[in-house]
C-alpha positions in Angstrom: -60.4 25.7 34.1 -56.7 24.9 33.8 -56.8 22.7 30.9 -59.1 25.6 29.0 -56.4 28.3 29.9 -53.8 26.1 28.5 -55.4 25.3 25.6 -56.1 28.8 24.6 -52.3 29.3 23.9 -52.8 26.8 21.0 -49.6 25.3 21.2 -49.6 22.5 18.2 -46.9 20.6 19.8 -48.7 20.1 23.1 -51.2 17.4 23.9 -53.5 18.3 26.6 -56.2 16.1 28.9 -58.1 17.0 32.2 -59.2 14.5 34.5 -60.1 14.5 38.0 -59.1 12.2 41.1 -62.6 12.5 42.4 -64.5 13.5 39.0 -67.4 11.6 37.9 -67.7 11.1 34.0 -69.5 13.5 31.7 -69.8 16.5 34.1 -69.9 19.9 32.9 -68.1 23.1 33.8 -69.3 24.8 36.7 -71.5 27.9 36.3 -69.2 30.2 37.8 -66.3 28.3 35.8 -68.0 29.3 32.3 -68.7 32.8 33.4 -65.0 33.3 34.4 -63.8 31.7 31.2 -66.4 33.7 28.7 -65.2 37.2 30.5 -62.0 36.2 29.5 -62.5 34.8 25.9 -61.5 31.5 26.8 -63.3 28.8 24.8 -64.4 25.6 27.1 -66.3 22.5 25.7 -65.6 20.5 29.1 -67.0 17.2 30.5 -65.3 15.7 33.3 -63.6 12.1 33.2 -62.3 10.3 36.1 -58.1 9.8 36.2 -57.4 6.4 34.4 -54.4 4.2 34.1 -54.4 4.8 30.4 -54.4 8.5 31.0 -51.4 7.8 33.2 -49.9 5.9 30.6 -50.8 8.4 28.0 -48.8 11.5 29.7 -45.2 12.5 29.7 -46.1 14.5 33.0 -49.2 14.3 35.2 -49.7 17.6 36.8 -51.9 18.2 39.9 -53.3 21.5 41.4 -52.6 20.0 45.0 -50.3 18.4 46.7 -53.0 16.0 48.1 -54.0 14.9 44.5 -50.4 14.4 43.6 -50.0 11.9 46.6 -53.5 10.2 45.7 -52.1 9.6 42.1 -49.0 8.5 43.7 -50.5 5.8 46.1 -52.9 4.5 43.0 -50.5 4.5 40.6 -46.8 4.1 41.7 -45.5 3.9 38.2 -46.4 7.9 37.9 -44.5 8.7 40.7 -41.2 10.2 38.4 -43.6 12.2 36.3 -46.2 13.8 38.8 -46.0 17.2 40.0 -47.9 20.1 41.5 -48.1 22.9 38.7 -46.5 25.0 40.9 -43.6 22.5 41.8 -43.4 21.6 37.8 -42.4 25.2 36.9 -40.8 27.1 40.1 -38.3 25.9 42.7 -40.1 27.8 45.3 -41.1 25.2 48.0 -43.7 27.1 49.4 -47.5 26.6 49.2 -47.5 23.8 46.3 -51.5 24.1 46.0 -53.7 26.2 43.4 -56.8 27.2 45.2 -59.7 24.9 44.7 -62.8 27.6 44.1 -65.2 24.8 44.4 -68.4 26.1 46.3 -66.9 29.6 46.1 -68.7 32.6 44.6 -67.9 33.9 40.9 -64.9 36.3 42.8 -63.6 33.1 44.2 -63.5 31.4 40.4 -61.9 34.9 39.1 -59.1 34.5 41.6 -58.5 30.9 41.0 -58.4 32.0 37.3 -55.7 34.8 38.1 -53.6 32.3 39.8 -54.2 29.6 37.1 -53.2 32.0 34.4 -49.6 33.1 36.2 -48.6 29.7 36.5 -49.8 28.3 33.4 -47.7 30.9 31.6 -44.8 29.8 33.5 -45.4 26.4 32.1 -45.7 27.5 28.8 -42.5 29.1 29.0 -40.8 26.0 30.7 -42.2 23.5 27.7 -41.3 26.2 25.0 -37.3 25.7 26.3 
C-alpha cells in the first residue's frame, strides 16, 4: 500500500521499490488493499517480493513500516544500518511510536485507517525528499 501511495505522487526523480522482510514472491495485494486503493483512485499493480541483498545495495534509503522490520534488516544486512529508518523516524524528530499500523488480518475499516496513516507520513516524506 505504501509503495502505491508514494508512486501516486508521480515523482520523476525518485525510484520506488517495495519488498517484504517476511514476503513470499509473487503474491498479489490483499483484497482490502485493492479495495481501499481503488476507492482513493490509486492504481496498484503489486506482486510481493522478498527483500534481497541487491535491494539493499540499490537503495539510497531503506524505509520500514516498523521498528521490528528495521531491526531485522539491520541484523541480516549490517551494511544497511546507516540508511535504514522507519518511515516515521525518517520524516519526524518525534521519538514516540515509530510504527505504522499493520492492517493484516483486519477488516476493510482497518485497511482504510492504515491508508490514512500512511498517506499522512508519505506526504511528509515527499516534502522532505523535495527539499
